[in-house]
KEBATI-618003 format. One record per residue: x, z, y of N, C-alpha, C in turn. Coordinates in steps of 0.02 Angstrom, whole numbers, plus 32768, in hexadecimal, padded with zeros to 4 digits. Each point is the difference from the previous one (the first is absolute). Last residue first. Layout:
BEGIN
XZYXZYXZY
...
END
This chain:
BEGIN
3FAB349E20BE7FC57FF8802B7FE080418013
80C07FEA7F6B80127FF080457FC47FFA802E
7FEE80247F128017803D8022800F7FF38049
7FC37F4D7F717FC68028800F801380428022
80AB7F6C7FB87FD87FDF80357FC4802A8013
808680457F4C8023800B80407FDA7FE08039
7FAE7FDC7F277FF8804680148022800F8042
801B7F2A7FA17FBB800980177FF480478017
80CE7FCE7F9F7FFB7FDF80417FBA8009801C
8027804D7F278022802B80317FFB7FE18046
7FAB7F827F4C7FD6803C800B8020802C8036
80777F437FB67FC57FEB80267FD5803D8012
80B880237F7480177FF380457FC57FEA802B
7FD880227F17800D803E802480147FF38048
7F737F3B7F938031802F7FE6800C803A802E
7F657F307FF97FEE80448013803080347FE5
7FEE7F1C7F757FF9800D80477FEE8049800F
80917F927F337FC18023800A7FFA8011804A
80C27F957F997FC77FD380057FBD8022800A
80C1808E7F94800C7FC280247FC17FD67FFF
7FF9810C7FF380057FC67FD480077FC1802A
80108127800C80037FBE802080067FC97FCC
800280F47FD97FC27FDB7FF580007FBB8020
80A080B580687FE680027FBB7FBF7FD97FFC
80AA7FB980C67FE1803C7FE47FE67FF87FB9
80707F7A80C67FC87FE87FD87FDC80397FDE
808C7FFC80EF800380167FBA7FC27FEA7FDA
80367FEC80F1800C7FC67FD68001800F7FB6
7FDE80AB80A57FCF7FCB801080087FC37FD3
809E80B17FF17FBF80157FE67FCB7FCA800C
80D77FE3805E80037FFB7FB77FBB800E7FE2
8017801F80E580027FB97FF080027FF57FB5
800D80DD804C7FBD7FE5800D7FFE7FB67FEE
80CF806C7FF67FD580177FCA7FBA7FE38007
80977FD880AE80177FDD7FC47FD480117FC4
7FDE807380CA7FE87FBB800680157FD67FC4
805080DF80157FBA7FFD7FEC7FE57FBA8002
8104801D7FDB7FD1800C80367FB97FFB7FE4
80CC804C7F637FDB7FC680177FD68014803C
80EE80617F6E7FBF800980207FE47FBD8017
80D4808E7F5F7FDE7FC380177FBE80118021
80EA80947FE97FBA7FFD7FEC7FDF7FC3801E
80E88058801B7FF37FC17FDD7FB87FF97FE9
807E80B280867FE9800C7FBB7FF67FC07FD8
804E7FFF80E9802680357FDD7FEC80077FB6
7F967F59809380497FF87FFF802580357FD7
7F077F9D7FCD801C80368029804C7FFC7FFC
7F767F1F7FDF8012803C7FDB801B80348031
7F4B7F1880088042801C800F800C803D7FD3
7F4A7F6A7FDE80117FE980438044801A8015
7FBE7FD27EFA7FFC8032803680127FE18043
7F997F597F50803C802980017FF980338039
7F1D7F9F7F9380387FF1802D803B802F7FF7
7F607FB87F327FF68028803D803D7FF4802C
7FF97F937F357FB78001800B7FEE8029803E
80DE7FD87F8D7FEE7FD380377FB67FFD800E
8080808E7F617FEA7FBF7FE57FEA7FCF8036
804980DE803680377FE27FD97FED7FBD7FE3
7F5C807E807880367FEA802D80367FDC7FD8
7F5280657F877FE77FC5802580377FE4802C
803180C77F937FFC7FC97FD07FE87FC18021
7FFF80C6807E80447FE67FF880027FC77FCD
7F32806D801B80127FDD803E80467FE17FFA
7FBB808C7F547FDB7FC17FFD80117FD5803D
805680D87FF980237FD57FD07FDD7FBC7FF8
7F9980AA8087803C7FE2801F80277FD27FD1
7EF9801B7FD5803B802B7FFC803B7FDE8023
7EFF7FD38051802B7FF17FC7803B80318000
7F4E7FDD80AD7FE3801B7FC380277FEF7FC1
802B7FD380F47FE37FCB7FD87FE080187FBF
806B8097809B7FD37FD7802A7FDC7FCA7FD7
80A880887F997FC3802780107FCE7FD68026
80D07F9B7FD67FDB800B7FC37FBF8026800B
80987FE980B17FDE7FC07FF37FD480087FC2
808980B480317FCA7FFC80317FD87FBF7FF7
80C280247F7B7FCA802E7FED7FC47FFD8030
80BF7F7880377FDC7FEA7FC47FCA80317FE9
8035800B8101802D7FFE7FC67FD77FE97FC3
7FD27FCF81107FE8801B7FC180347FF97FCA
7FD17FFD8123802D7FEF7FC97FE980247FC1
7F6B7FA980E4802280377FDE802D7FE47FC8
7F657F7E808E8042800C801E802780387FDE
7F1C7FBA7FBF802C7FC57FFD8047800D801A
7F5880AC7F8180147FF4804680317FC57FFF
7F3980467F4B80477FEF8008800D7FEF8049
7F44809F7F7180097FCC8033804B7FF5800A
7F9C80567F1180138017804380077FC48030
7F587FD87F398044801A8005800F80178046
7F237FD17F548015800480468044801F8002
7F807F6E7F3A8023803D801080147FFE8049
7F267F7D7F9280467FFB8012801C80448010
7F307FB27F5580118022803E804B7FFC800D
7F737FAC7F4080207FD3802F801480218042
7F9A80827F4C802D7FD17FDF80267FD48032
7F4E80B1801D80448007801B80317FCD7FE4
7F11802C7FC780087FD5803A80478002801C
7FBB802A7EF57FFE801F8042800C7FCD8037
7F8C7FFD7EFD80357FE580287FFB801E8046
END
C-alpha cells in the first residue's frame, strides 16, 4: 500500500476578484466543465454571477467559487462523520494564515 492514498490534489490558486468561466472553474476544482454545469443545473453549485453581454458566456467571481468549494462536501463525505472535508479545509486555511 502506498502513502499517496490520502494525499490531496493541489489545485490552482483562485483569485477572489477574478471572473471564471465554467472551463476555468472546472480546472480549478479538478472536474470537467460539464460536471460543473450539472451541479449548477441541479442546484448543487451557485448560479453564474453574470454573463458576458455580447457572447452570453456565464462567469462566476472567484469568491463565489471559493465559497462553494469551502462548503462542498466532496467525495467520500458521510453524514454524521466528524472531521469532514469542510472542517479540514478550514483548518488548513487557518494554518496558512499564521
